[in-house]
Backbone as JSON, one array per atom type, in Angstrom:
{
  "sequence": "MTRGNQRELARQKNMKKQTDSGKGKRRDDGLSAAARKQRDSEIMQQKQKQANEKKEPPK",
  "N": [[-35.52, 7.29, -22.12], [-33.05, 9.41, -21.18], [-30.05, 9.94, -19.35], [-28.63, 12.19, -19.53], [-26.2, 14.54, -18.68], [-25.42, 13.43, -16.32], [-24.41, 10.8, -16.32], [-21.94, 11.11, -17.61], [-20.64, 12.83, -15.81], [-20.53, 11.18, -13.55], [-18.88, 9.2, -14.54], [-16.48, 10.63, -14.94], [-15.94, 11.36, -12.3], [-15.54, 8.85, -11.14], [-13.27, 7.99, -12.57], [-11.36, 9.84, -11.66], [-11.33, 9.17, -8.97], [-10.34, 6.55, -9.1], [-7.76, 6.98, -10.12], [-6.63, 8.56, -8.15], [-6.58, 6.96, -5.87], [-4.3, 4.54, -4.93], [-4.92, 1.95, -4.69], [-4.65, -1.5, -5.05], [-2.56, -1.38, -6.7], [0.82, -2.12, -7.0], [3.56, -0.55, -5.63], [6.34, 0.48, -7.45], [9.5, -0.03, -6.67], [11.87, -0.44, -7.87], [13.33, -2.67, -7.2], [14.55, -6.01, -7.36], [12.86, -9.19, -7.05], [14.19, -10.82, -5.21], [15.8, -8.96, -3.85], [13.85, -7.33, -2.73], [12.63, -9.16, -1.04], [14.72, -9.68, 0.75], [15.06, -7.13, 1.88], [12.55, -6.76, 3.09], [12.64, -8.85, 4.91], [14.67, -8.03, 6.64], [13.48, -5.75, 7.73], [11.29, -6.9, 9.06], [12.63, -8.44, 10.97], [13.77, -6.43, 12.53], [11.45, -5.26, 13.54], [10.45, -7.4, 15.02], [12.44, -7.69, 16.94], [12.17, -5.26, 18.31], [9.61, -5.65, 19.34], [10.03, -7.82, 21.04], [11.77, -6.67, 22.89], [10.07, -4.86, 24.02], [8.23, -6.5, 25.26], [9.7, -7.86, 27.26], [10.26, -7.0, 30.5], [12.54, -4.67, 31.95], [15.1, -5.78, 34.18]],
  "CA": [[-35.16, 8.25, -21.11], [-31.6, 9.5, -21.07], [-29.61, 10.53, -18.08], [-28.0, 13.46, -19.81], [-24.82, 14.77, -18.27], [-25.16, 12.73, -15.06], [-23.57, 9.63, -16.58], [-20.58, 11.58, -17.9], [-20.06, 13.34, -14.56], [-20.22, 10.03, -12.71], [-17.72, 8.54, -15.15], [-15.3, 11.45, -14.63], [-15.7, 11.25, -10.86], [-14.99, 7.52, -10.9], [-11.91, 7.96, -13.11], [-10.52, 10.59, -10.74], [-11.23, 8.37, -7.75], [-9.48, 5.4, -9.37], [-6.37, 7.4, -10.29], [-6.14, 9.1, -6.88], [-6.28, 5.89, -4.93], [-3.35, 3.58, -5.49], [-5.33, 0.63, -4.23], [-4.54, -2.55, -6.04], [-1.34, -1.21, -7.48], [2.03, -2.28, -6.23], [4.51, 0.51, -5.96], [7.54, -0.05, -8.08], [10.66, 0.59, -6.04], [13.05, -0.74, -8.66], [14.07, -3.79, -6.63], [14.19, -7.34, -7.84], [12.08, -9.94, -6.06], [15.1, -11.27, -4.15], [16.2, -7.8, -3.06], [12.68, -6.92, -1.96], [12.45, -10.17, 0.01], [15.78, -9.44, 1.72], [14.75, -5.88, 2.58], [11.4, -7.0, 3.95], [13.08, -9.73, 5.98], [15.41, -7.21, 7.62], [12.51, -4.89, 8.41], [10.52, -7.73, 9.97], [13.51, -8.81, 12.08], [13.87, -5.27, 13.39], [10.18, -5.12, 14.24], [10.35, -8.49, 16.0], [13.38, -7.36, 18.01], [11.55, -4.21, 19.1], [8.47, -6.23, 20.06], [10.57, -8.64, 22.12], [12.31, -5.77, 23.91], [8.93, -4.24, 24.67], [7.6, -7.53, 26.1], [10.54, -8.2, 28.41], [10.5, -5.85, 31.39], [13.94, -4.6, 32.42], [15.28, -6.3, 35.55]],
  "C": [[-33.63, 8.27, -20.96], [-31.24, 10.22, -19.78], [-28.88, 11.84, -18.29], [-26.56, 13.48, -19.34], [-24.44, 13.96, -17.02], [-24.21, 11.55, -15.25], [-22.12, 10.06, -16.82], [-19.9, 12.1, -16.63], [-19.68, 12.19, -13.63], [-19.0, 9.3, -13.23], [-16.43, 9.31, -14.82], [-14.93, 11.34, -13.15], [-15.05, 9.91, -10.53], [-13.55, 7.41, -11.4], [-10.95, 8.68, -12.17], [-10.28, 9.79, -9.46], [-10.27, 7.2, -7.94], [-8.02, 5.82, -9.51], [-5.8, 7.93, -8.99], [-5.77, 7.99, -5.92], [-5.35, 4.89, -5.61], [-3.71, 2.16, -5.12], [-5.23, -0.38, -5.37], [-3.29, -2.45, -6.88], [-0.14, -1.36, -6.55], [2.98, -1.16, -6.61], [5.8, -0.12, -6.45], [8.75, 0.67, -7.48], [11.95, 0.22, -6.75], [13.87, -1.9, -8.12], [13.62, -5.1, -7.28], [13.44, -8.06, -6.72], [12.97, -10.37, -4.9], [15.51, -10.11, -3.25], [15.05, -7.32, -2.19], [12.45, -7.87, -0.78], [13.47, -9.96, 1.12], [15.47, -8.2, 2.56], [13.59, -6.08, 3.55], [11.76, -7.89, 5.13], [13.81, -8.94, 7.07], [14.45, -6.32, 8.41], [11.71, -5.7, 9.44], [11.35, -8.17, 11.17], [13.65, -7.65, 13.05], [12.58, -5.08, 14.2], [10.03, -6.18, 15.33], [11.26, -8.21, 17.19], [12.78, -6.28, 18.92], [10.38, -4.75, 19.92], [8.95, -7.06, 21.24], [11.12, -7.78, 23.24], [11.17, -5.13, 24.69], [8.26, -5.22, 25.63], [8.38, -7.77, 27.38], [10.75, -6.96, 29.27], [11.96, -5.84, 31.85], [14.04, -5.05, 33.87], [16.23, -5.46, 36.34]]
}
């Protein structure tokens, strides 16, 4: 018993789904590991500063 065209259609659908979703793939921003670490550190410090300002009510 063969499935006919159903298998091929499912394969094409899965291929499209895999290419559309970037899940599991790291985006390449052209930065070295050290530069990426520095950039991420600065972003996290900014986020932490904003969170601390939000926590402390103005007096």
